[in-house]
C-alpha positions in Angstrom: 51.2 -204.6 7.7 54.8 -205.0 7.1 56.4 -202.0 5.1 59.5 -202.4 2.8 61.2 -199.2 2.2 61.3 -197.9 -1.5 63.9 -195.5 -0.7 64.9 -193.3 2.6 65.7 -189.8 3.1 68.9 -188.9 1.2 68.7 -191.9 -1.0 68.9 -191.3 -4.7 66.1 -193.1 -6.5 65.6 -193.1 -10.5 62.0 -193.3 -11.8 60.5 -193.7 -14.9 56.8 -192.5 -15.0 54.9 -193.8 -18.2 51.3 -192.4 -19.1 49.2 -192.6 -22.1 47.6 -189.4 -21.6 48.5 -186.3 -20.1 46.7 -186.7 -16.7 47.5 -190.6 -16.2 50.6 -190.4 -14.3 49.3 -187.8 -11.9 46.2 -189.9 -11.1 47.8 -193.3 -10.9 51.1 -192.4 -8.9 51.1 -188.6 -8.4 50.7 -189.1 -4.5 53.7 -191.6 -4.5 55.8 -189.0 -6.4 54.8 -186.2 -4.0 55.5 -188.4 -0.9 58.9 -189.5 -2.2 60.0 -185.7 -2.5 58.4 -184.6 0.4 60.2 -187.3 2.6 63.6 -186.3 1.2 64.2 -188.8 -1.4 66.6 -187.6 -4.1 64.5 -188.3 -6.8 65.5 -188.4 -10.6 62.4 -188.7 -12.8 62.1 -189.4 -16.4 58.4 -188.3 -17.0 57.0 -189.6 -20.5 53.4 -189.0 -21.8 52.8 -190.4 -25.1 49.9 -188.8 -26.2 49.9 -184.9 -25.4 48.9 -182.4 -28.3 47.6 -178.8 -28.1 46.3 -177.7 -24.8 46.6 -181.1 -23.5 50.4 -180.9 -24.2 50.4 -177.7 -22.1 48.4 -179.2 -19.3 50.7 -182.3 -19.0 53.9 -180.1 -18.9 52.5 -177.7 -16.3 51.2 -180.2 -14.1 54.3 -182.5 -14.6 56.4 -179.5 -13.4 54.3 -178.8 -10.4 54.3 -182.7 -9.3 58.0 -182.8 -9.7 58.6 -179.5 -7.8 61.5 -180.4 -5.5 62.9 -183.6 -7.4 66.7 -183.8 -7.5 66.2 -183.7 -11.6 63.6 -184.4 -13.9 63.1 -184.6 -17.6 59.6 -184.4 -19.3 59.1 -186.1 -22.5 56.0 -185.6 -24.7 55.0 -187.6 -27.3 51.9 -187.1 -30.0 50.5 -190.6 -30.5 46.8 -190.6 -31.6 44.7 -190.9 -28.6 42.5 -194.1 -28.4 44.3 -195.6 -31.3 47.6 -197.2 -29.7 47.1 -200.7 -30.6 47.3 -199.6 -34.3 50.5 -197.5 -33.4 52.2 -200.2 -31.6 55.4 -200.6 -34.0 56.1 -196.8 -33.5 55.4 -196.6 -29.8 57.6 -199.6 -29.3 60.1 -198.0 -31.1 60.1 -194.9 -28.9 59.9 -196.8 -25.7 62.9 -198.9 -26.8 65.0 -195.9 -27.6 63.9 -194.4 -24.1 65.2 -197.8 -22.4 68.5 -197.1 -24.1 68.8 -193.7 -22.4 67.6 -194.4 -18.8 68.3 -196.8 -16.2 65.3 -196.6 -13.7 65.0 -198.1 -10.4 61.4 -198.2 -10.7 58.9 -197.9 -13.5 55.2 -196.4 -13.0 53.0 -197.8 -15.6 49.5 -198.7 -16.7 47.7 -201.7 -15.1 47.5 -205.1 -17.7 43.7 -205.5 -17.0 43.1 -201.5 -17.5 39.8 -201.3 -19.7 41.1 -198.5 -22.0 42.9 -199.9 -25.0 45.5 -197.2 -24.8 46.6 -198.1 -21.2 46.7 -201.9 -21.8 48.9 -201.3 -24.9 51.5 -199.3 -22.7 51.3 -201.8 -20.0 52.2 -204.4 -22.6 55.1 -202.6 -24.4 56.4 -201.6 -20.8 56.6 -205.2 -19.9 58.0 -206.2 -23.1 60.7 -203.7 -23.4 61.7 -203.1 -19.8 62.7 -206.8 -18.4 65.1 -206.2 -15.9 63.1 -203.5 -13.8 60.9 -203.2 -10.9 57.5 -202.3 -12.6 54.6 -201.1 -10.5 51.2 -200.9 -12.5 49.1 -197.9 -11.3 45.4 -197.8 -11.7 42.7 -195.2 -13.4 39.3 -194.8 -12.0 36.8 -194.7 -14.9 33.1 -195.7 -15.9 34.0 -199.1 -17.2 34.6 -200.4 -13.6 37.8 -202.2 -14.0 39.5 -201.4 -10.6 40.8 -204.7 -9.2 42.8 -206.2 -6.2 46.3 -205.1 -5.9 49.5 -206.3 -4.0 51.3 -203.2 -3.6 50.5 -200.0 -1.5 52.1 -196.6 -0.7 50.5 -194.8 2.2 49.7 -191.3 1.7 49.5 -188.3 4.4 46.4 -186.4 4.4 48.3 -183.3 3.4 49.9 -185.1 0.3 46.5 -186.5 -0.7 45.1 -182.8 -0.5 48.1 -181.5 -2.7 47.4 -184.4 -5.2 43.6 -183.5 -5.6 44.4 -179.8 -5.7 47.0 -180.2 -8.6 44.7 -182.4 -10.4 41.9 -180.1 -10.4 44.2 -177.0 -11.0 45.9 -178.0 -14.0 43.5 -180.2 -16.1 40.9 -178.0 -16.8 39.9 -179.7 -20.0 38.9 -182.8 -18.0 36.7 -180.8 -15.0 33.5 -181.3 -17.1 33.9 -185.3 -16.8 31.4 -186.4 -14.1 34.3 -188.6 -12.4 37.0 -186.2 -12.7 36.7 -184.6 -9.1 37.9 -184.5 -5.6 35.5 -187.4 -4.3 36.7 -189.8 -6.7 40.4 -189.3 -5.9 40.0 -189.2 -2.4 37.2 -192.0 -2.3 39.5 -194.6 -4.2 42.7 -193.6 -2.2 40.6 -194.0 1.0 39.6 -197.5 0.1 43.2 -198.4 -0.8 44.2 -196.9 2.4 41.8 -199.3 4.3 43.4 -202.1 2.5 46.7 -201.5 3.7 45.7 -200.2 7.1 47.5 -196.6 6.3 47.6 -194.5 9.4 46.5 -191.6 7.8 43.8 -193.4 5.8 44.9 -192.5 2.3 47.0 -194.9 0.0 47.9 -195.3 -3.8 47.7 -199.1 -5.0 49.8 -200.8 -7.4 50.5 -204.3 -9.0 53.8 -205.9 -9.0 54.1 -208.8 -11.3 57.7 -209.9 -10.3 59.6 -209.0 -7.3 63.2 -210.3 -6.5 64.1 -209.9 -2.8 67.8 -210.2 -1.7 69.1 -211.4 1.7 71.2 -208.8 3.0 74.2 -209.5 5.0 75.2 -207.6 8.3 78.0 -205.9 6.8 75.7 -204.6 4.2 73.2 -203.0 6.8 
């Protein structure tokens, strides 16, 4: 499968990561973030979790710091919107994200999927695409009992070492989630293995995303 580089070693890349809850970004795009840093991309990351209070806020911050270790720069922002009630808080969340848009200029945005079964996730997607209209938006997936996984059109292959690191960090930092029957290494590695099959990843694993709009440029020889 033909691969288009998101960034090369030494390139500077600005990334905005949006998550409704404290473990969403890590589950959906954590391997991609780890891979970019590992490959020597100068990553500037704005990491925004919209519902993180109490112990979940501490988990969110500690995990984000671990995933972003080695990034060129990072800014971790935790909000306190009420979990499971995002649709009723749309006005305030939109104000928060609009203000964020005025402060950051990311090259790529990682956010929730449009067809996610969780109402908070869907609302974050709807607001992301409404507010950030001139950006590359990649929608990530979150496995859950609802069975809402779908077909994707964008993949980031992961090495086995990166996949192991992603799972290690998820299990280490999210103690409040370990009691859930789906929150384990088999879930995360199993999904990544299937996505690796779909994109024929050399080292078997991948994260999958959906891109709704993609603009391609024809590069002249002088620009290469």
